[in-house]
KEKE-3310 file (N, C-alpha, C; in steps of 0.2 Angstrom, whole numbers, plus 5000, padded with zeros to 4 digits):
npx = (4769:4773:4786:4791:4788:4797:4809:4809:4810:4822:4831:4828:4833:4847:4850:4848:4858:4869:4868:4869:4882:4889:4886:4893:4906:4921:4930:4946:4959:4977:4995:5006:5016:5024:5014:5002:5004:5002:4989:4983:4983:4973:4962:4960:4957:4945:4937:4936:4930:4920:4914:4917:4921:4936:4942:4957:4965:4979:4990:5002:5006:5003:4992:4981:4974:4966:4958:4951:4944:4936:4928:4920:4926:4933:4930:4936:4953:4970:4983:4989:4993:4984:4988:4991:4980:4971:4976:4974:4960:4958:4963:4956:4943:4937:4926:4930:4932:4939:4940:4947:4964:4980:4996:5011:5023:5038:5047:5063:5080:5091:5107:5119:5132:5137:5139:5134:5125:5133:5143:5138:5141:5143:5131:5125:5115:5098:5085:5068:5051:5038:5024:5009:5012:5021:5032:5034:5035:5048:5056:5053:5059:5073:5074:5072:5084:5093:5098:5092:5082:5065:5052:5040:5040:5029:5021:5014:5013:5025:5036:5052:5052:5048:5058:5068:5081:5095:5109:5119:5118:5110:5104:5088:5078:5063:5054:5043:5037:5038:5048:5060:5069:5076:5082:5091:5106:5110:5110:5114:5108:5092:5075:5065:5050:5045:5037:5042:5055:5058:5055:5065:5076:5081:5085:5078:5086:5098:5096:5100:5094:5079:5061:5054:5044:5035:5029:5017:5012:5002:4996:4980:4964:4954:4938:4923:4914:4902:4902:4910:4904:4898:4893:4901:4913:4917:4919:4930:4939:4940:4945:4958:4965:4972:4982:4988:4990:4999:5010:5013:5017:5028:5036:5038:5042:5052:5052:5050:5037:5024:5011:4996:4984:4983:4981:4968)
npy = (4920:4913:4911:4924:4927:4918:4922:4935:4931:4925:4935:4943:4935:4935:4948:4949:4940:4947:4959:4953:4948:4960:4966:4957:4960:4967:4981:4984:4993:4994:4996:4997:4983:4971:4970:4970:4957:4949:4952:4947:4933:4932:4937:4926:4916:4921:4921:4907:4902:4910:4914:4927:4942:4950:4964:4971:4986:4995:5007:5021:5029:5036:5044:5045:5032:5033:5044:5039:5029:5037:5043:5034:5026:5015:5000:4996:4998:4993:4996:5005:5010:5012:5025:5033:5032:5039:5051:5056:5056:5065:5076:5078:5075:5062:5048:5034:5017:5003:4987:4976:4968:4968:4966:4970:4980:4983:4999:5004:5011:5015:5014:5018:5022:5020:5008:5007:5016:5023:5027:5038:5054:5070:5082:5074:5070:5066:5057:5057:5050:5059:5059:5060:5054:5043:5050:5055:5042:5038:5048:5045:5033:5037:5045:5036:5029:5038:5048:5060:5071:5072:5084:5078:5061:5053:5058:5055:5061:5069:5081:5087:5100:5097:5093:5093:5093:5092:5086:5082:5089:5085:5085:5086:5079:5079:5068:5061:5045:5034:5038:5037:5026:5029:5041:5037:5035:5048:5053:5052:5043:5035:5033:5020:5013:4996:4992:4999:4997:4983:4980:4987:4980:4981:4974:4971:4966:4973:4986:5000:5005:4999:4994:4983:4967:4971:4983:4996:4999:4992:4987:4989:4985:4996:5004:5013:5021:5011:5001:4991:4979:4974:4960:4956:4962:4957:4944:4946:4950:4938:4930:4935:4934:4921:4906:4904:4916:4922:4914:4918:4931:4929:4923:4934:4945:4940:4937:4950:4954:4954:4945:4954:4950:4940:4940:4945)
npz = (4837:4849:4846:4847:4860:4866:4861:4867:4880:4881:4878:4889:4899:4896:4897:4911:4916:4911:4919:4932:4931:4931:4944:4951:4950:4956:4956:4959:4966:4964:4968:4955:4952:4962:4972:4965:4959:4970:4973:4962:4964:4975:4967:4959:4967:4972:4961:4959:4970:4974:4962:4959:4951:4950:4945:4942:4944:4940:4948:4948:4958:4975:4977:4968:4968:4979:4976:4965:4972:4980:4970:4965:4954:4958:4968:4979:4986:4988:4995:5005:5022:5038:5045:5034:5026:5035:5035:5022:5023:5032:5026:5014:5016:5013:5014:5020:5024:5033:5026:5028:5032:5024:5021:5031:5024:5026:5028:5023:5025:5013:5005:4992:4994:5007:5020:5033:5045:5054:5046:5039:5033:5042:5037:5027:5013:5013:5007:5008:5008:5001:5004:5015:5031:5028:5027:5040:5046:5041:5047:5061:5062:5061:5072:5082:5080:5085:5077:5074:5083:5087:5089:5093:5094:5092:5083:5068:5056:5054:5048:5041:5047:5060:5067:5081:5085:5076:5075:5067:5056:5044:5028:5020:5007:5000:4992:4979:4983:4973:4965:4973:4972:4960:4963:4972:4969:4969:4982:4999:5007:5007:5011:5007:5003:5004:4993:4982:4983:4982:4968:4962:4965:4977:4993:5009:5018:5016:5020:5029:5040:5046:5048:5060:5062:5071:5067:5066:5054:5045:5030:5021:5015:5008:5007:5002:5014:5023:5014:5019:5024:5013:5003:4992:4995:5007:5003:4994:5004:5011:5001:5000:5012:5013:5014:5001:4996:5005:5003:4990:4992:5000:4991:4982:4989:4998:5012:5017:5018:5029:5035:5040:5046:5054:5068:5069)
capx = (4768:4777:4793:4792:4789:4803:4814:4809:4812:4829:4834:4828:4838:4854:4851:4849:4865:4874:4867:4872:4890:4892:4886:4898:4913:4924:4936:4951:4965:4983:5000:5009:5022:5023:5008:4997:5004:4999:4982:4980:4981:4967:4957:4959:4953:4938:4933:4935:4926:4914:4912:4917:4926:4940:4946:4963:4967:4985:4992:5009:5007:4999:4986:4976:4970:4961:4953:4947:4939:4931:4923:4917:4929:4935:4926:4941:4960:4974:4990:4990:4991:4979:4990:4991:4973:4968:4979:4970:4953:4958:4965:4952:4936:4935:4923:4933:4932:4943:4937:4952:4971:4984:5003:5016:5028:5043:5051:5070:5084:5096:5113:5124:5138:5139:5137:5131:5123:5139:5147:5135:5145:5139:5128:5123:5109:5094:5079:5062:5045:5034:5017:5008:5013:5027:5038:5034:5037:5055:5059:5053:5065:5079:5073:5073:5091:5097:5101:5089:5077:5059:5048:5035:5041:5023:5017:5015:5014:5030:5041:5058:5051:5046:5064:5070:5088:5099:5116:5124:5116:5108:5099:5083:5075:5056:5053:5038:5039:5039:5054:5065:5074:5079:5087:5096:5113:5112:5109:5118:5103:5085:5070:5061:5045:5046:5033:5046:5062:5059:5056:5071:5082:5084:5083:5077:5092:5103:5094:5104:5088:5073:5056:5053:5037:5030:5027:5010:5010:5000:4992:4973:4959:4950:4932:4919:4910:4896:4903:4914:4900:4895:4895:4907:4919:4918:4921:4936:4944:4942:4950:4964:4968:4973:4989:4991:4992:5005:5015:5015:5020:5034:5040:5040:5046:5058:5051:5049:5030:5022:5004:4993:4978:4984:4978:4962)
capy = (4923:4909:4912:4931:4927:4914:4927:4940:4929:4924:4942:4945:4931:4937:4955:4948:4938:4953:4963:4949:4948:4967:4967:4952:4962:4972:4985:4984:4997:4992:5000:4992:4979:4964:4969:4968:4950:4946:4953:4942:4927:4933:4937:4919:4912:4924:4918:4900:4900:4914:4917:4935:4944:4955:4968:4974:4992:4997:5014:5021:5034:5035:5048:5043:5026:5035:5049:5035:5026:5041:5045:5028:5022:5009:4998:4995:4998:4989:4999:5010:5008:5016:5032:5036:5033:5044:5058:5058:5057:5072:5082:5078:5073:5056:5044:5028:5012:4997:4981:4970:4970:4964:4965:4975:4981:4988:5004:5004:5016:5012:5019:5015:5024:5018:5001:5008:5023:5026:5030:5044:5060:5076:5086:5070:5072:5060:5057:5055:5050:5066:5058:5060:5049:5039:5054:5054:5035:5038:5052:5042:5028:5041:5047:5030:5027:5043:5052:5066:5072:5075:5087:5073:5055:5049:5062:5051:5066:5073:5083:5090:5106:5095:5091:5098:5093:5089:5088:5081:5094:5081:5089:5082:5080:5076:5065:5056:5038:5030:5041:5036:5022:5033:5046:5034:5036:5055:5055:5048:5038:5036:5029:5018:5008:4990:4992:5001:4994:4976:4980:4990:4976:4982:4969:4974:4964:4978:4992:5003:5006:4995:4992:4976:4965:4975:4989:4997:5001:4986:4989:4987:4985:5002:5004:5018:5020:5008:4995:4986:4973:4972:4953:4955:4965:4952:4938:4948:4950:4931:4927:4938:4932:4914:4904:4904:4923:4922:4910:4922:4937:4926:4922:4940:4949:4936:4938:4957:4955:4951:4945:4958:4948:4933:4941:4948)
capz = (4843:4853:4845:4849:4867:4868:4860:4872:4887:4880:4878:4896:4903:4894:4901:4918:4917:4911:4925:4938:4931:4933:4951:4954:4948:4960:4954:4964:4964:4967:4965:4950:4954:4966:4976:4960:4958:4976:4972:4956:4967:4978:4962:4956:4973:4973:4955:4959:4976:4974:4956:4960:4946:4953:4940:4945:4940:4943:4948:4949:4963:4981:4978:4963:4970:4984:4973:4961:4976:4982:4965:4962:4949:4961:4973:4984:4984:4993:4994:5010:5029:5041:5046:5027:5024:5039:5033:5016:5025:5036:5021:5008:5018:5010:5018:5019:5029:5032:5025:5030:5032:5020:5024:5033:5020:5030:5025:5025:5023:5008:5002:4988:4996:5014:5023:5040:5047:5057:5040:5036:5035:5043:5031:5022:5010:5015:5003:5011:5004:5003:5006:5022:5036:5026:5029:5047:5047:5041:5053:5067:5062:5062:5079:5086:5079:5088:5072:5075:5089:5085:5094:5096:5091:5091:5078:5062:5050:5055:5042:5043:5052:5067:5070:5087:5085:5070:5077:5061:5050:5039:5023:5018:5001:5000:4985:4978:4985:4968:4962:4977:4969:4955:4966:4977:4967:4970:4989:5004:5010:5005:5014:5002:5004:5000:4987:4977:4984:4979:4961:4960:4966:4984:4998:5015:5022:5015:5023:5035:5045:5044:5052:5061:5061:5075:5064:5066:5047:5041:5024:5022:5010:5009:5003:5004:5021:5022:5009:5022:5025:5007:5002:4987:4998:5012:4999:4992:5009:5013:4996:5000:5018:5012:5013:4994:4995:5009:4999:4984:4995:5002:4985:4979:4994:5001:5019:5018:5018:5035:5035:5045:5048:5058:5074:5068)
cpx = (4773:4784:4795:4793:4795:4809:4815:4812:4820:4833:4834:4833:4845:4855:4852:4856:4870:4874:4870:4879:4893:4891:4891:4905:4915:4930:4941:4957:4971:4989:5004:5016:5020:5016:5002:4998:5001:4991:4979:4979:4974:4961:4955:4955:4946:4934:4931:4930:4920:4911:4912:4923:4930:4944:4951:4965:4973:4986:4999:5011:5002:4993:4980:4971:4964:4956:4949:4942:4934:4926:4919:4920:4932:4930:4930:4948:4964:4981:4993:4989:4987:4982:4989:4984:4969:4970:4975:4963:4953:4959:4960:4944:4933:4931:4925:4932:4937:4939:4941:4959:4974:4991:5006:5021:5033:5046:5058:5074:5090:5101:5117:5131:5141:5136:5134:5129:5128:5143:5145:5139:5140:5137:5126:5116:5104:5087:5073:5056:5041:5027:5016:5009:5019:5033:5039:5037:5045:5058:5058:5058:5072:5079:5075:5081:5096:5100:5098:5084:5071:5055:5043:5036:5035:5019:5019:5015:5020:5034:5047:5057:5049:5052:5067:5078:5091:5106:5121:5122:5114:5103:5094:5080:5068:5054:5047:5040:5041:5046:5060:5071:5079:5084:5092:5103:5115:5112:5113:5114:5096:5081:5065:5056:5046:5043:5037:5053:5063:5060:5062:5078:5085:5081:5083:5083:5098:5102:5098:5100:5082:5068:5056:5046:5032:5028:5020:5007:5007:4995:4985:4970:4954:4944:4929:4915:4904:4897:4907:4911:4897:4897:4901:4913:4921:4922:4928:4941:4946:4946:4957:4968:4969:4981:4992:4994:4998:5011:5018:5019:5027:5039:5043:5044:5051:5058:5050:5041:5027:5014:5001:4987:4978:4981:4972:4957)
cpy = (4920:4911:4919:4931:4923:4919:4932:4938:4927:4930:4944:4942:4933:4944:4954:4945:4943:4957:4960:4949:4955:4968:4962:4954:4967:4975:4987:4988:4995:4996:4995:4989:4973:4964:4968:4960:4946:4946:4948:4935:4927:4933:4930:4915:4915:4922:4911:4898:4904:4916:4924:4937:4950:4958:4973:4980:4995:5005:5015:5027:5032:5039:5046:5037:5029:5040:5044:5031:5030:5043:5040:5024:5016:5007:4997:4997:4995:4991:5003:5007:5014:5024:5036:5038:5039:5051:5060:5059:5064:5078:5083:5077:5067:5052:5037:5023:5006:4991:4975:4972:4965:4962:4971:4975:4986:4993:5003:5010:5013:5017:5015:5017:5022:5011:5001:5015:5027:5029:5036:5050:5066:5080:5081:5072:5065:5062:5054:5055:5056:5065:5058:5053:5045:5043:5054:5047:5035:5042:5049:5037:5032:5043:5041:5027:5032:5048:5059:5066:5075:5078:5082:5066:5051:5052:5058:5055:5071:5075:5086:5096:5104:5092:5096:5098:5089:5090:5087:5085:5090:5086:5084:5084:5076:5074:5061:5049:5034:5032:5039:5032:5025:5038:5043:5035:5043:5057:5051:5042:5040:5031:5027:5012:5002:4989:4994:4999:4988:4976:4983:4986:4977:4977:4973:4972:4969:4985:4994:5004:5002:4994:4985:4974:4968:4981:4990:4999:4995:4989:4986:4987:4991:5002:5011:5016:5017:5001:4990:4979:4971:4965:4952:4957:4960:4946:4939:4947:4942:4928:4929:4935:4924:4912:4905:4911:4925:4919:4914:4928:4935:4926:4929:4944:4946:4938:4945:4959:4951:4951:4949:4956:4942:4934:4944:4943)
cpz = (4849:4852:4847:4856:4869:4867:4865:4879:4887:4881:4885:4900:4902:4898:4908:4920:4916:4917:4931:4937:4933:4940:4954:4952:4953:4957:4959:4962:4968:4964:4961:4953:4958:4970:4971:4959:4964:4975:4967:4959:4971:4973:4959:4961:4973:4967:4956:4965:4976:4968:4956:4955:4949:4947:4943:4941:4944:4942:4949:4955:4969:4982:4974:4965:4975:4981:4968:4966:4978:4977:4962:4957:4951:4966:4980:4982:4990:4992:5000:5017:5032:5042:5039:5025:5028:5037:5027:5018:5028:5031:5016:5009:5015:5016:5017:5025:5028:5032:5028:5029:5027:5023:5027:5028:5023:5026:5027:5022:5019:5006:4998:4989:5003:5016:5030:5041:5050:5052:5037:5038:5038:5037:5026:5020:5010:5011:5007:5007:5006:5004:5013:5026:5034:5028:5036:5049:5047:5046:5059:5068:5064:5069:5083:5086:5082:5083:5072:5081:5086:5091:5098:5092:5089:5085:5071:5056:5051:5049:5045:5048:5059:5070:5075:5087:5079:5071:5072:5055:5044:5035:5020:5011:5001:4993:4985:4979:4979:4964:4966:4975:4964:4957:4971:4975:4969:4977:4993:5006:5008:5008:5008:5004:5001:4994:4981:4977:4981:4971:4958:4962:4973:4989:5005:5020:5021:5017:5029:5041:5042:5050:5054:5060:5065:5073:5064:5059:5043:5036:5025:5015:5011:5005:5006:5010:5019:5018:5013:5023:5019:5005:4998:4991:5003:5009:4997:4998:5011:5008:4997:5006:5018:5012:5007:4993:4999:5006:4993:4986:4997:4996:4982:4983:4998:5009:5021:5018:5024:5035:5041:5048:5052:5065:5074:5072)
residu = (MET:GLN:LYS:VAL:ILE:ILE:GLY:SER:LEU:THR:ALA:LEU:ALA:LEU:ALA:ILE:ASN:VAL:ALA:ASN:ALA:GLU:THR:ARG:THR:ILE:LYS:MET:GLY:THR:VAL:ALA:GLY:PRO:GLU:THR:GLU:VAL:MET:GLU:VAL:ALA:ALA:ARG:ILE:ALA:LYS:GLU:GLU:TYR:ASP:LEU:ASN:VAL:GLU:ILE:ILE:GLU:PHE:THR:ASP:TYR:VAL:THR:PRO:ASN:ALA:ALA:LEU:ALA:ASP:GLY:SER:LEU:ASP:ALA:ASN:ALA:TYR:GLN:HIS:GLU:PRO:TYR:MET:GLN:ALA:MET:VAL:ASN:ASP:ARG:GLY:TYR:ASP:PHE:ALA:ILE:ALA:GLY:TYR:THR:PHE:VAL:TYR:PRO:ILE:GLY:ALA:TYR:SER:GLU:LYS:TYR:ASP:SER:ILE:ASP:GLU:LEU:PRO:ASP:GLY:ALA:GLN:ILE:ALA:LEU:PRO:ASN:ASP:PRO:SER:ASN:GLU:GLY:ARG:ALA:LEU:ILE:LEU:MET:HIS:ASN:GLU:GLY:LEU:ILE:THR:LEU:ASN:ASP:PRO:THR:PHE:LEU:GLU:ALA:THR:PRO:ILE:ASP:ILE:ALA:GLU:ASN:PRO:ARG:ASP:PHE:ARG:PHE:ARG:GLU:ILE:GLU:ALA:ALA:GLN:LEU:PRO:ARG:VAL:LEU:PRO:ASP:VAL:ASP:MET:ALA:PHE:ILE:ASN:ASN:THR:PHE:ALA:GLN:PRO:ALA:GLY:LEU:SER:LEU:ASP:ASP:ALA:LEU:ILE:LYS:GLU:GLY:PRO:GLU:SER:PRO:TYR:VAL:ASN:LEU:ILE:ALA:VAL:ARG:GLY:GLY:ASP:GLU:GLU:ARG:GLU:GLU:ILE:ARG:GLN:LEU:VAL:ASP:ALA:TYR:GLN:ARG:ASP:GLU:VAL:ILE:GLU:LYS:ALA:GLU:GLU:LEU:PHE:LYS:GLY:ALA:ALA:VAL:PRO:GLY:TRP:ILE:GLU:GLU)
# end
């Protein structure tokens, strides 16, 4: 009888340990590439300091990570800025919250044919990211450079139909963000997020137009509403916002990743 009781207690203890391990695991969505490598540093710190397991799940687009967060497949994701997240919330009715901030990854306009925007010919073909807000982000940069005039240069979800004046008859192609480096040889200029520019060998220093560190498009760690104060989420955010993570981002992005939490 004693052996049975001891065996039962051992099985119960194992079951409790397994359950505890599962509750101490965060499923984190990232976009494949250097941002995943940055998150891996945070995951290591979370494990070392909090015994928190961070399971990183990579995606190759900007839509699926939010769908996975909404349906519970993820506990958090880290790949988007607030204007993009808000656009998705408005469009799809997601209930998301911001748990913390990561980096500003500036967007830039690149060309394999021209060395400055002054060389762009009339009628030049320009590729834009087709996702909510990032398209507006690119058009606002063009507006600020005097290349076009927008009806409302503060409208973050602007598309080409919101252009009031296009004196040089630029033609626009709306392309999925991840595909923009591939179409660069076929267009005169393309706006490419640094998430995809850096793996393609593009340096922000070579961009014809680029955002500065004052950009409002700081990326964030998104969670479902109500989870932002969950202990594991707070520990994950703390593990991310460390000097070791900044150093890794500096190594990978060569100065093109600006910490977005320093002033929090």
